VEXKOLBA-153284 format. One record per residue: residue in three letters; x, y, z of N, C-alpha, C, O, CB in turn. Coordinates in steps of 0.2 Angstrom, whole numbers. Each point is the difference from the previous one (the first is absolute). Glycine has a CB too. Layout:
residues N
> Ala  X  Y  Z  X  Y  Z  X  Y  Z  X  Y  Z  X  Y  Z .
...
END
This chain:
residues 262
> Met  -224  -422  181  7  -5  3  1  -5  -5  -5  -3  -3  2  2  17 .
> Ser  9  -1  -16  0  -6  -6  2  -7  6  3  1  5  2  8  -18 .
> Thr  -9  -15  8  3  -6  1  5  -3  -3  1  0  -6  -9  0  8 .
> Arg  13  -5  3  6  -2  -3  0  -5  4  -1  -1  6  8  10  -9 .
> Glu  -6  -13  -1  3  -8  -1  10  -1  4  5  1  -4  -16  -2  -12 .
> Pro  10  0  19  8  -3  5  2  -4  -3  -3  -2  -5  1  2  15 .
> Arg  12  -1  -9  2  -7  -2  2  -1  7  3  4  3  1  -4  -16 .
> Ser  -6  -5  14  3  -2  7  1  -10  1  1  -2  -5  -10  15  11 .
> Pro  10  -16  -1  0  -6  1  -4  -5  -2  -5  0  4  10  5  4 .
> Val  -7  -11  -14  -3  -3  -2  -4  -5  7  3  0  6  5  1  -20 .
> Pro  -14  -3  12  -2  -5  6  1  -4  -5  1  1  -6  -9  2  17 .
> Pro  8  -11  -7  -1  -8  -1  -8  1  -5  -5  1  3  12  -8  12 .
> Pro  -7  6  -21  -4  -1  -5  -3  -6  3  2  -6  1  3  11  -11 .
> Ala  -12  -3  12  -6  -6  0  1  -6  -6  5  -3  -1  -14  13  6 .
> Arg  2  -12  -9  1  -4  -4  2  5  -9  0  5  -3  -9  -15  13 .
> Arg  10  6  -10  -1  1  -9  -3  -5  -4  0  -6  1  10  10  -2 .
> Arg  -13  0  -3  -5  0  -5  5  0  -8  3  5  -3  -12  3  13 .
> Thr  8  -14  -13  4  -1  -7  -5  -1  -6  -5  -4  1  16  -2  5 .
> Thr  -11  8  -11  -5  -1  -6  4  -5  -5  5  3  -3  -10  11  4 .
> Ile  5  -17  -2  3  -6  -4  -2  2  -7  -4  -4  -2  5  -6  12 .
> Ala  1  15  -14  -4  3  -6  0  -7  -5  -4  -2  -4  8  16  5 .
> Ala  3  -17  -1  3  -4  -5  -4  -7  1  2  -4  -5  11  12  6 .
> Leu  -18  -10  2  -4  -6  -1  -5  3  -5  -2  -4  -4  4  -2  16 .
> Ala  -4  11  -11  -7  2  -6  4  0  -8  -4  1  -4  -5  9  15 .
> Ala  14  -10  -11  0  -2  -8  3  -10  0  4  -4  3  0  22  -9 .
> Ser  -10  -16  -3  0  -6  -2  6  -2  -2  4  4  -3  -15  -3  -1 .
> Ile  15  -9  6  4  -3  -4  -3  -4  -5  -6  -3  1  12  4  7 .
> Leu  -2  0  -16  -2  -4  -5  6  -5  0  5  2  -1  -14  6  -5 .
> Cys  7  -14  6  3  -6  -1  0  -5  -7  -3  -6  -1  1  9  15 .
> Val  5  -1  -19  -1  -4  -8  4  -6  0  6  0  -2  -6  10  -4 .
> Thr  -2  -14  6  4  -7  -1  -1  -3  -6  -5  -3  -2  5  0  13 .
> Ala  6  4  -15  1  1  -7  3  -10  -1  5  -3  1  -1  22  -3 .
> Ala  -11  -20  -2  3  -8  -1  4  -2  -6  2  4  -4  -13  -7  9 .
> Val  14  -5  -5  7  0  -4  -2  1  -8  -4  -4  -3  10  -6  12 .
> Gly  -3  14  -11  0  1  -9  -4  6  0  -2  3  6  2  -16  -12 .
> Ala  -2  18  0  -4  6  0  -6  1  3  -3  -6  1  7  6  -9 .
> Pro  -7  7  12  -8  -3  -1  -2  2  -6  2  3  -5  -4  -2  16 .
> Thr  -7  -5  -9  -3  1  -7  -2  8  1  2  3  5  -8  -16  -8 .
> Ala  4  14  -1  -4  7  -3  -7  2  6  -2  6  1  6  -9  -15 .
> Asn  -7  -3  16  -5  1  6  3  0  5  -3  2  5  -6  -7  -10 .
> Ala  14  4  7  4  0  8  2  6  0  -1  4  5  6  -14  -4 .
> Ser  -1  13  -8  3  6  2  -7  6  1  0  5  4  13  -9  -12 .
> Ala  -17  4  4  -5  3  3  -5  0  5  -1  5  3  3  -5  -12 .
> Asn  -4  -6  11  -1  -2  5  3  5  8  -3  4  4  2  -15  -14 .
> Ala  11  8  8  3  3  7  1  6  -1  2  2  5  4  -11  -2 .
> Ser  -6  14  -8  -2  8  -3  -6  1  5  1  4  5  2  -5  -19 .
> Glu  -8  -1  12  -9  2  2  2  0  8  0  5  3  -9  -12  -13 .
> Asn  11  0  13  -1  -2  9  5  7  2  -1  2  6  0  -19  -5 .
> Ala  8  20  -6  6  4  2  -5  7  0  1  2  5  12  -8  -10 .
> Ser  -15  8  3  -4  5  -1  -5  1  6  -2  5  4  5  -6  -17 .
> Ala  -7  -5  13  -4  2  7  2  0  5  -1  5  4  -5  -8  -7 .
> Asn  12  -3  5  3  4  5  2  5  2  0  4  5  1  -12  -5 .
> Ala  3  8  -5  2  10  2  -5  4  2  0  3  6  8  -3  -17 .
> Ser  -13  0  6  -5  5  1  -5  -2  8  -3  4  4  4  -3  -20 .
> Glu  0  -7  17  -1  -2  8  4  2  4  -2  4  5  -1  -12  -8 .
> Gly  9  6  1  4  5  7  0  6  2  0  3  5  8  -8  -7 .
> Ser  -10  8  -5  0  6  0  -5  5  4  1  6  1  5  -9  -10 .
> Ala  -13  -2  10  -5  4  2  1  0  8  -1  4  4  -8  -7  -15 .
> Glu  13  -5  12  1  -2  7  3  4  3  -2  2  6  2  -10  -9 .
> Arg  7  11  -1  4  4  2  -1  6  2  4  3  5  1  -8  -11 .
> Ala  -10  8  3  -2  6  -1  -8  -1  6  -2  5  2  8  -3  -17 .
> Ala  -9  -7  17  -4  1  3  5  -2  10  -3  2  5  -10  -4  -19 .
> Glu  18  -1  14  2  -1  3  5  9  3  1  2  6  -3  -17  -11 .
> Gly  3  20  -2  3  5  4  -4  4  3  2  4  4  6  -5  -10 .
> Ala  -16  1  3  -2  3  3  -3  -3  6  -5  3  2  6  4  -12 .
> Ala  1  -12  13  -2  -2  7  7  1  6  1  -2  6  -11  -9  -14 .
> Val  15  14  2  6  0  7  -1  8  1  5  3  3  5  -12  -7 .
> Leu  -13  11  3  0  9  2  -7  0  5  -6  0  0  11  7  -13 .
> Ala  0  -7  19  -2  2  6  -1  8  6  5  4  -1  -1  -17  -3 .
> Ile  -8  14  7  2  7  2  -2  -3  8  -5  -2  2  3  13  -14 .
> Arg  9  -10  15  -1  0  6  3  4  4  4  4  -3  -7  -13  1 .
> Gly  4  9  9  3  6  4  5  1  -1  5  -4  1  -11  3  6 .
> Gly  9  8  -9  6  2  -3  2  2  -6  6  2  -1  -5  -7  7 .
> Ala  -8  4  -11  0  2  -10  -1  6  2  1  4  5  -8  -13  -12 .
> Thr  7  10  2  1  8  -2  -7  0  -5  -1  -4  -5  16  7  5 .
> Leu  -18  3  3  -6  -1  -6  0  10  -6  3  5  2  -14  -18  11 .
> Tyr  9  13  -17  1  6  -1  -7  3  -4  -4  -3  -4  17  -1  4 .
> Ser  -13  11  3  -8  3  -3  4  7  -1  5  2  3  -18  -9  5 .
> Gly  10  11  -14  1  9  -2  7  -1  2  3  -4  -3  -16  12  6 .
> Ala  14  -3  2  7  5  3  3  -5  3  5  0  2  -9  12  0 .
> Ala  -1  -19  0  5  -4  8  1  -5  0  -3  -3  -4  -1  7  10 .
> Arg  6  -7  -3  3  -6  0  2  -3  8  4  2  3  -1  1  -15 .
> Cys  -7  -7  14  -2  -4  9  2  -5  -1  2  -3  -5  -11  7  9 .
> Thr  8  -6  2  4  -9  2  -8  -3  4  -3  2  5  23  0  -1 .
> Val  -20  -5  -6  -5  -4  4  3  -7  5  3  -4  -1  -11  8  -9 .
> Ala  3  0  15  4  -2  10  -3  -8  -1  3  -5  -1  -5  19  11 .
> Phe  -5  -13  -11  -2  -8  2  -8  -1  -4  -5  4  0  12  -6  15 .
> Asn  -5  -2  -18  -8  -3  -4  -4  0  6  3  -2  5  1  -6  -16 .
> Val  -10  10  10  -7  -4  4  -6  -1  -2  -1  0  -6  6  3  13 .
> Arg  -8  -4  -4  -10  -3  -3  -3  4  5  2  3  5  -2  -18  -7 .
> Asp  -6  15  0  -4  5  4  -6  -8  0  1  -6  -2  2  24  -3 .
> His  -9  -15  10  -4  -8  -1  -4  -3  -3  -3  -4  3  6  5  2 .
> Ala  -4  2  -11  -2  -1  -8  4  -4  -4  -2  -2  -5  -3  11  5 .
> Gly  12  -8  4  5  -5  -5  3  4  -7  2  -3  -5  -10  -7  10 .
> Ala  7  18  -4  4  4  -3  8  0  2  2  0  6  -12  7  -8 .
> Thr  13  -7  -3  8  1  2  3  8  -3  0  2  -6  3  -18  5 .
> Tyr  0  19  7  5  6  -1  6  0  1  3  -5  2  -10  8  0 .
> Gly  10  1  -3  7  3  0  1  4  7  -1  6  -1  2  -7  -13 .
> Leu  1  0  21  1  6  3  7  3  -1  5  -3  -2  -14  -1  12 .
> Thr  8  12  -9  5  4  -1  0  5  3  -4  0  4  6  -3  -13 .
> Asp  2  8  8  3  8  2  -6  5  -3  0  2  -6  16  -6  5 .
> Gly  -21  6  7  -7  3  -2  2  7  -3  -4  3  -3  -4  -9  12 .
> Arg  17  8  -7  2  9  -4  3  -5  -8  -3  2  -5  9  11  19 .
> Cys  -3  -16  -15  2  -2  -5  -7  -2  -5  0  4  -5  12  -8  12 .
> Val  -16  1  -6  -8  -2  -4  -2  8  -1  -2  1  -5  -3  -14  12 .
> Ala  6  18  -1  -3  6  -5  2  3  -3  -4  4  -3  0  -3  7 .
> Ser  11  -2  -5  4  5  -5  2  -3  -5  6  2  -2  -4  4  9 .
> Ala  -7  -11  -9  3  -4  -8  -7  6  -3  3  5  0  2  -24  1 .
> Lys  -10  21  -3  -3  6  -2  -3  -6  -7  1  1  -6  7  13  12 .
> Ala  -11  -20  -3  -1  -7  -3  -3  -6  4  2  -3  6  8  7  -13 .
> Thr  -15  -6  2  -4  -6  6  2  -7  -4  -2  -5  3  -12  13  3 .
> Thr  16  -9  -9  2  -6  -6  8  -2  4  4  5  1  -11  0  -14 .
> Trp  7  -10  13  8  -3  4  2  -4  -6  -5  -1  -4  3  -1  19 .
> Tyr  6  0  -15  4  -4  -6  8  -3  4  3  4  4  -10  5  -18 .
> Ala  8  -15  12  7  -5  3  5  2  -3  5  -3  1  -10  -7  1 .
> Asp  6  13  -6  6  4  -4  0  8  -1  -5  4  -2  6  -14  -4 .
> Pro  6  11  6  0  9  -2  -1  3  -7  -1  6  -1  8  -6  10 .
> Gly  -7  -6  -14  -4  0  -6  -7  2  -2  -3  1  -5  10  -8  5 .
> Arg  -11  5  9  -6  -1  -2  -5  -2  -4  -5  2  -2  9  4  6 .
> Thr  0  -13  -5  -5  -5  -6  -3  -4  5  -6  0  -2  15  -2  -10 .
> Val  -9  -1  18  -5  -6  3  -3  3  7  3  -1  5  5  -10  -9 .
> Pro  -14  15  1  -2  -1  4  -1  -3  5  0  -6  0  1  10  -6 .
> Val  -3  -1  13  -2  -8  4  -5  5  7  -2  -4  4  19  -6  -7 .
> Gly  -18  16  5  -6  1  2  -2  9  1  2  3  -4  -1  -17  10 .
> Ser  -5  17  -1  -1  6  -1  -1  1  10  -2  -3  5  -7  4  -22 .
> Thr  14  5  16  -2  3  6  -8  -2  5  -4  4  -4  11  5  -4 .
> Asp  -11  -12  13  -4  2  1  -2  4  7  -6  2  1  7  -10  -10 .
> Arg  4  9  15  1  4  3  6  5  5  5  -3  3  -13  -5  -8 .
> Val  8  12  5  5  4  1  1  2  7  -1  6  1  0  -4  -12 .
> Ser  3  -5  16  0  5  8  7  3  1  5  -3  2  -15  -5  4 .
> Phe  10  17  -8  5  4  2  -3  8  1  -5  1  -3  12  -10  -3 .
> Pro  -5  12  9  3  -2  8  -6  -1  3  -6  -2  -1  15  11  3 .
> Ala  -4  -9  5  -2  -4  8  -1  -6  0  0  -3  5  -5  10  -2 .
> Arg  5  -13  -11  6  -4  0  5  -1  -5  4  4  -1  -11  -8  6 .
> Asn  7  -2  -8  4  1  -4  2  -6  -5  5  -3  -2  -3  11  11 .
> Phe  -8  -10  -12  -1  -8  -2  -6  3  -8  -3  5  -2  4  -14  19 .
> Ala  0  1  -21  -5  -1  -6  -2  -4  -2  3  -5  1  0  10  -4 .
> Leu  -6  -6  2  -2  -7  -4  -2  2  -9  -5  3  -2  -1  -9  16 .
> Ile  12  1  -17  -2  -1  -6  -3  -6  -3  4  -5  1  5  13  -1 .
> Arg  -14  -10  -2  -5  -6  -2  0  -2  -6  -2  3  -5  -5  0  12 .
> Tyr  13  -11  -6  2  -3  -6  -5  -1  -7  -6  -2  2  15  -4  7 .
> Thr  -9  6  -14  -5  -1  -3  2  -5  -7  -4  -3  -5  0  15  11 .
> Asn  10  -12  -5  3  -6  -6  1  -6  0  5  -2  2  1  9  -5 .
> Pro  -11  -13  2  2  -6  3  4  -5  -5  1  -6  0  -11  8  7 .
> Asp  13  2  -10  5  -3  -3  8  1  4  5  -3  -3  -12  4  -8 .
> Val  6  3  18  8  0  2  -5  -3  5  -6  0  -1  18  9  -2 .
> Ser  -6  -11  10  -1  -4  5  2  4  5  5  4  0  -3  -15  -7 .
> Tyr  -6  11  14  1  6  6  2  -4  7  -3  0  5  -8  9  -11 .
> Pro  16  -14  5  2  -4  5  0  4  8  1  6  1  6  -14  -11 .
> Gly  -8  5  13  -1  4  9  8  0  3  1  1  6  -15  -9  -1 .
> Glu  17  8  -9  7  0  2  4  9  -1  -3  4  -4  3  -20  0 .
> Val  6  18  8  5  4  -1  4  -5  -6  -1  -6  -1  1  14  15 .
> Gly  7  -1  -17  5  -1  -3  1  2  -5  -5  1  -4  5  -8  9 .
> Pro  6  8  -8  2  4  -5  -2  -7  -5  -1  3  -5  11  8  11 .
> Gly  -10  -15  -7  -2  -3  -5  7  -3  -3  6  3  1  -18  4  -2 .
> Gly  11  -14  -4  8  -2  -2  3  -4  6  4  -5  -1  -1  16  -6 .
> Gly  -4  -10  14  2  -2  7  -2  -5  4  -3  -4  -2  4  13  0 .
> Gly  3  -8  8  -7  1  7  -5  3  1  0  6  0  6  -6  5 .
> Val  -12  -3  -5  -7  3  2  -2  -3  6  3  -6  0  -7  8  -10 .
> Ile  0  -1  14  -3  0  3  -6  1  3  -2  6  1  9  -6  -3 .
> Asp  -10  -7  4  -7  3  1  -3  4  6  4  1  5  -5  -10  -11 .
> Val  -5  10  4  -3  6  6  -6  -3  3  -4  -2  -3  5  13  -4 .
> Val  0  -13  13  -4  -3  4  -5  4  7  -5  -4  3  14  -3  -8 .
> Gly  -7  14  6  -5  3  2  3  9  3  6  1  -2  -12  -17  5 .
> Ala  5  20  0  1  6  1  -1  -1  6  -3  -5  2  1  11  -10 .
> Ala  6  1  13  3  0  6  1  7  0  2  3  -5  3  -16  5 .
> Ser  -7  17  6  3  8  2  7  -3  2  2  -5  3  -14  14  2 .
> Pro  14  -5  -6  9  2  0  0  2  7  -4  3  3  7  3  -17 .
> Val  5  -10  18  0  3  7  6  1  2  3  -5  -1  -11  0  4 .
> Val  12  10  -1  5  1  -1  5  -3  2  0  -1  6  -4  7  -7 .
> Gly  9  -7  -3  6  -5  2  -1  -7  -7  3  -4  -2  -2  8  20 .
> Gln  -7  -3  -19  0  -4  -5  2  0  -5  -1  5  -3  -5  -7  6 .
> Ser  12  -5  -5  2  0  -8  -5  -1  -5  -5  -3  1  15  -2  3 .
> Leu  -9  9  -9  -4  0  -7  4  0  -5  5  2  1  -12  3  3 .
> Cys  7  -8  -10  3  2  -7  -4  5  -5  -6  -1  -1  12  -11  3 .
> Arg  -4  14  -5  -5  2  -5  2  -1  -10  5  4  -1  -9  4  13 .
> Val  3  -9  -14  1  -1  -8  -3  1  -7  -6  0  -1  9  -6  7 .
> Gly  0  8  -10  2  8  -6  -1  -8  -5  1  -6  1  12  22  5 .
> Glu  -15  -15  -10  2  -2  -7  8  2  -3  3  -4  -4  -16  6  2 .
> Val  16  3  3  5  4  -2  4  -2  5  2  -6  -1  -7  16  -5 .
> Ala  7  -8  11  4  1  7  0  -8  3  6  -2  1  -10  16  2 .
> Gly  0  -19  -3  -2  -7  4  -2  0  7  -6  3  2  15  -8  -9 .
> Trp  -5  2  11  -3  0  8  6  3  4  6  -1  -1  -13  -10  1 .
> His  3  16  4  4  3  4  -2  -1  7  -6  -3  0  8  10  -8 .
> Cys  1  -6  16  -4  -1  6  0  4  5  4  5  -1  -3  -15  -1 .
> Gly  -3  10  5  1  6  6  -5  -2  6  -2  -6  0  5  17  -8 .
> Thr  -4  -5  13  -4  -4  6  -6  6  2  2  6  -1  9  -14  7 .
> Val  -16  8  -4  -4  5  -1  3  5  7  4  -2  5  -16  -7  -11 .
> Gln  10  17  5  4  3  5  -5  5  3  2  3  5  9  -6  -10 .
> Ala  -17  3  2  -5  2  2  -7  0  -1  -1  1  -6  10  3  7 .
> Val  -15  -4  2  -7  1  -2  -4  5  -1  3  6  -1  -1  -13  5 .
> Asn  -10  8  -5  -2  6  2  4  6  -4  1  5  4  -5  -12  7 .
> Val  6  7  -19  4  4  0  -2  8  -6  -1  -1  -6  9  -11  11 .
> Ser  -9  17  -2  -2  4  -6  5  2  -8  6  -2  -1  -12  7  13 .
> Val  3  -1  -15  7  0  -5  -3  6  -3  -6  0  2  10  -13  -6 .
> Gly  -3  17  1  -3  7  -1  2  -2  -9  4  -4  -2  0  15  17 .
> Tyr  -8  -8  -17  -2  0  -10  1  6  -2  -2  3  4  -6  -10  -6 .
> Pro  9  10  -2  -4  6  -2  -9  -1  -2  -5  5  0  18  -3  -5 .
> Glu  -13  -7  5  -9  0  -1  -3  0  8  -5  4  0  4  -14  -12 .
> Gly  3  8  18  -1  -1  3  4  -5  6  4  -4  -2  -13  9  -6 .
> Ala  7  -4  15  1  -6  3  1  -7  -1  -6  -1  -3  1  8  6 .
> Val  7  -12  -2  -3  -8  1  4  -3  6  6  -2  1  -9  -1  -15 .
> Thr  -1  3  17  0  -4  5  1  -8  2  1  -5  -4  -8  15  4 .
> Gly  7  -11  5  0  -9  2  6  -5  -4  -1  -6  0  -12  7  0 .
> Leu  18  2  -1  4  -2  -6  5  -3  5  -2  1  5  -1  9  -14 .
> Phe  8  -14  8  5  -3  5  8  2  -3  -1  3  -5  -9  -14  7 .
> Arg  15  10  -1  7  2  -3  3  -7  3  -3  -3  4  4  17  -4 .
> Ala  4  -16  -4  5  -6  0  8  3  -2  2  6  -1  -14  -13  -3 .
> Ser  16  1  4  6  5  0  3  -5  -8  5  -3  -2  -1  8  20 .
> Leu  -9  -3  -21  2  -3  -9  4  7  -4  -3  6  0  -10  -16  -2 .
> Cys  20  7  -3  1  5  0  -3  3  -5  -3  -4  -4  11  2  9 .
> Gln  -7  9  -7  -4  2  -8  5  1  -7  6  2  1  -15  6  8 .
> Glu  6  -9  -14  5  2  -6  -4  5  -4  -6  -2  -2  11  -10  1 .
> Ala  -4  17  -1  -7  3  -4  1  -2  -9  5  -1  -3  -6  14  12 .
> Gly  -5  -14  -12  -1  -1  -5  -8  -8  0  -5  -1  -4  22  7  2 .
> Ser  -15  -8  7  -6  -5  3  -7  3  -1  -1  6  0  9  -10  8 .
> Ala  -14  -1  -10  -4  0  -1  -4  1  8  2  -3  5  0  -2  -18 .
> Gly  -7  8  13  -4  -3  6  -6  -4  3  -6  1  -3  10  7  2 .
> Gly  -3  -13  6  -6  -4  0  5  -7  1  -2  -6  0  -9  14  -8 .
> Ala  17  -6  10  4  -7  1  -2  -5  7  0  1  6  10  7  -11 .
> Pro  -12  -14  3  -2  -3  6  6  -2  8  5  -2  -1  -15  -3  -10 .
> Ala  8  6  18  5  -3  5  -4  -5  2  -5  2  2  11  7  2 .
> Ile  -4  -15  -4  -2  -6  5  5  -1  7  4  4  1  -7  -9  -12 .
> Ser  0  0  15  3  -1  6  -2  -9  -2  -5  -2  0  4  15  10 .
> Gly  7  -16  -11  -1  -8  -4  -4  0  -4  1  2  -6  1  -7  15 .
> Asn  -7  2  -8  -7  0  -5  -6  5  1  -5  0  -4  7  -12  4 .
> Thr  -1  16  5  -5  4  1  -1  5  -5  5  2  -3  -3  -5  16 .
> Ala  -7  6  -14  2  10  -1  1  4  4  -3  -1  5  -4  1  -12 .
> Leu  11  5  5  0  4  7  -4  8  -4  -5  3  1  20  -11  7 .
> Gly  -10  10  -13  -2  6  -3  1  1  -4  3  -5  -3  -2  10  9 .
> Ile  -3  1  -11  2  4  -6  3  5  0  -3  4  3  -4  -8  -5 .
> Thr  11  6  0  7  3  -1  -3  5  -2  -1  0  -6  9  -7  3 .
> Val  -10  17  7  -2  4  -5  6  6  1  -2  6  0  -12  -10  -1 .
> Gly  21  3  2  4  5  2  8  -2  3  2  -5  1  -15  11  1 .
> Gly  16  1  -1  7  -4  5  5  5  -1  -3  5  -2  1  -19  -1 .
> Ser  6  14  4  5  3  -1  9  -3  0  2  -5  2  -12  10  3 .
> Gly  14  -2  -8  8  -2  2  0  -4  -2  -6  -1  -3  10  3  12 .
> Asp  2  -7  -11  2  -4  -6  4  -5  3  2  1  6  -2  7  -14 .
> Cys  1  -13  5  3  -6  3  8  1  -1  3  -5  1  -15  -4  -3 .
> Arg  16  16  0  6  1  3  1  1  7  4  -2  4  -2  5  -14 .
> Ser  -9  1  10  2  3  6  -5  -2  7  2  0  6  2  9  -15 .
> Gly  -9  -11  7  -6  -4  4  -4  4  0  1  6  -2  3  -12  9 .
> Gly  -11  4  -7  -7  5  0  -4  -4  4  1  -4  4  0  10  -16 .
> Thr  -7  -3  11  -7  -2  2  -3  -1  -5  1  4  -5  -2  2  15 .
> Thr  -6  -12  -9  -5  0  -7  -9  1  6  0  -1  6  10  -10  -18 .
> Tyr  -14  14  9  -5  3  2  -6  -7  -2  1  -3  -6  4  19  4 .
> Leu  -9  -18  6  -4  -4  -4  -7  -1  5  0  0  6  11  -7  -13 .
> Gln  -17  6  1  -5  -1  1  -5  -8  5  -1  -6  -3  5  17  -9 .
> Pro  -5  -10  17  0  -6  0  -7  -5  -1  -6  0  1  16  4  7 .
> Val  -6  -9  -13  -7  -6  -2  -7  1  1  -5  2  -2  13  -10  3 .
> Ile  -6  5  6  -8  -1  6  -5  6  -3  -5  -1  -3  13  -3  17 .
> Thr  -4  11  -11  -6  3  0  -4  2  -8  -6  0  -1  13  4  11 .
> Ala  -1  -4  -16  -2  0  -7  -7  -7  -1  -5  0  -3  20  7  -2 .
> Leu  -11  -13  8  -5  -7  -1  -10  3  4  -5  -2  -2  20  -10  4 .
> Ala  -13  15  4  -5  0  2  -5  6  -2  -6  0  1  13  -7  8 .
> Glu  -6  12  -13  -1  6  -2  -4  -2  -8  -5  3  -4  18  2  13 .
> Thr  -9  -11  -10  -3  -1  -7  -4  -7  -2  -2  -2  -5  12  9  2 .
> Gly  -10  -11  11  -2  -7  -1  1  -4  -5  -5  -2  -4  -2  7  10 .
> Thr  14  -5  -7  6  -3  -2  3  -7  4  1  -2  6  2  16  -10 .
> Arg  -2  -16  -1  6  -7  7  6  -1  -6  0  1  -6  -10  -13  16 .
> Val  15  10  -6  6  -3  -6  -1  -9  2  -4  -3  3  16  15  -2 .
> Tyr  -7  -14  -7  -5  -6  -2  7  -4  -1  0  -6  -1  -13  11  -6 .
END
């Protein structure tokens, strides 16, 4: 069963996070005295310009590293797989993880995960996979140069802070976000649903009226307001004819891993 991202109405964005990279650059202002500058003045100006340019480059490099953030809706890459982070979570010791689709992580055939398809920026490693029976996995973050905010959003636009998690209720509205497709919304149709995979049946899922599109990575987050509800694990149909999505309840994954959203 493939996991697909739909294209549907976009919910109002929450708040916007903007990084003003221009402030990191140094602005060198040289005021010339009346008449030609002396040789010493020219040398000092040249040295100051070089120093400021080097300092500005270092500041821009540091800021560039800080801008890289992995939040819910971001895609991670490993081996033969690419999986979407549903939610960032922490355990009681303060370690930080990405919670995602268990079947997707199991298919990677590798344990190191990267922020980019070229696999040049490692962010963590597989910590736990629960599939079948359940369908979730934890990727433990290990790169201190990357930030892991407790938010969902594709980046470059509105992001939403996640303030808690809850069990889905039939009729409840929810929205899902993917890095490629953006935001799409629907309602919870059924809870405590079982879905069969070649590896075995997964129980305790819920079904929602979120349309699907082929080619999206498994694990996209579903929220209701600021509350985490589910991890996308499969679906059928498309956004032209309609479809359904199956999701692993976040509450179950948090309880079984001893983690929490933040």
